[in-house]
Structures are given as C-alpha cells and as structure tokens.
TIFIDREN-791523 format. One record per residue (C-alpha): residue in three letters; x, y, z. Coordinates in steps of 0.2 Angstrom, whole numbers, plus 5000, padded with zeros to 4 digits. Example, Ala and Ser with C-alpha at 12.3 -4.5 7.8 and 13.67 -1.06 7.14 Angstrom:
BEGIN
ALA506249785039
SER506849955036
END
This chain:
BEGIN
MET507949384935
ALA507149234943
LEU506549254961
HIS506349094971
ILE505749054989
LYS506248915000
ARG506448875019
ILE508148915025
TYR508348745033
GLU508448675015
SER510148645008
LYS511048774998
ASP510848744979
ASP511848824964
LYS510148884957
ASP509848984973
GLY510849134966
LEU510849274979
ARG510249204996
ILE509149335005
LEU508449305022
VAL506849395024
ASP506449355042
ARG506549475056
LEU507249345068
TRP508749235065
PRO508149055062
ARG508248945077
GLY509648815078
LEU510548865062
SER512348935062
LYS512749085050
GLN513948975041
ASP512648835038
ALA511348965033
ALA512449025019
VAL511449195019
ASP512149325007
ILE511049465013
TRP509849485028
VAL508449615025
LYS507449615041
ASP506449765037
VAL505349685024
ALA504749545036
PRO503049565044
SER503049675060
PRO503149585076
ALA501349625080
LEU500749555063
ARG501749405065
ARG501049365083
TRP499249405077
PHE499449285062
GLY500249145072
HIS500349045055
ASP498449005057
PRO497848965040
ALA496149035044
LYS496949205045
TRP497949185029
THR496849295018
GLU496849445031
PHE498649415034
GLN499149445016
GLN498149605015
ARG498949675031
TYR500649625026
ARG500449705009
ASP499849865018
GLU501449855029
LEU502549835013
GLU501749985005
LYS502150095020
ASN503950035020
PRO504550085002
SER506350105007
ALA506549925013
VAL505649864998
GLU506749964986
GLU508249894995
LEU507649724991
ASN507249764973
ARG508949834970
GLN509749674976
ILE508649554966
ARG508849654950
GLN510649604948
GLU510449414948
ASP509349264952
ALA508949264970
THR508049164983
LEU507049234998
LEU507349125013
TYR506149105027
ALA506048995043
ALA504148955044
LYS503648775043
ASP502148805033
LEU502548805015
GLN500848865009
HIS500549005022
ASN502049115025
HIS502649295022
ALA503949245008
ILE502449194997
VAL501649364999
LEU503249454997
GLN503749364981
ARG501949414974
PHE502149584980
LEU503749604971
GLY502849534955
LYS504049394954
ASP502949244957
END
C-alpha cells in the first residue's frame, strides 16, 4: 500500500486514501469537516518538548530527525497502531507545518519504510 504525505490545508484528493492526521495539535483555522480526517493519531507526533526545540529551524533538521526517530522507537504501541491502519489501504499522513522539506511527516514516512 502507498503512503503519501501532504499538508492538511491542501484539498482532499481521491488518491489520498485513508487520511491520517499525525500532528499533536489540531491545525489552526481548519474545521473538522474541511479537514476530512479519517483518523487522528496524536501519539506519533513529536513530543511538545521536541517540537518546541526544533521550531522548524532547518539548521536543526539533522538532529531533529534523530531525536524524533528515538521518540518513535520508544513508542512502539503508537507506531503499531499507525502501521495497522496503513496496511489496509493507501493512506496519506497529514501535517500542518508550512515547511515542505523539514517536517515530522517526512521522518515518520521514512521511519515506517514507506518513502
């Protein structure tokens, strides 16, 4: 099954498959209806402390990736829950970050081996 990533603010597409929000916080200014989220898996998002430390600073990107992978490895139940969902059909990991090259969904997709 294919696993895609995209900003939640982008329009829903038939190719999205199962739409999974992987942010800890609900995206600002977006209604639940407009988001068209099928599942919200908060526990696979970076911890609040890691998110604040990173602050979407590209200079911290390499270190952020390692720290986030470490968090994911210490949280196997949340990762397994997500894996169960994406085994069934094509899916899209949704995130709210503005930076398309430096966000946790990229790391999560790679961690799951679906990039």
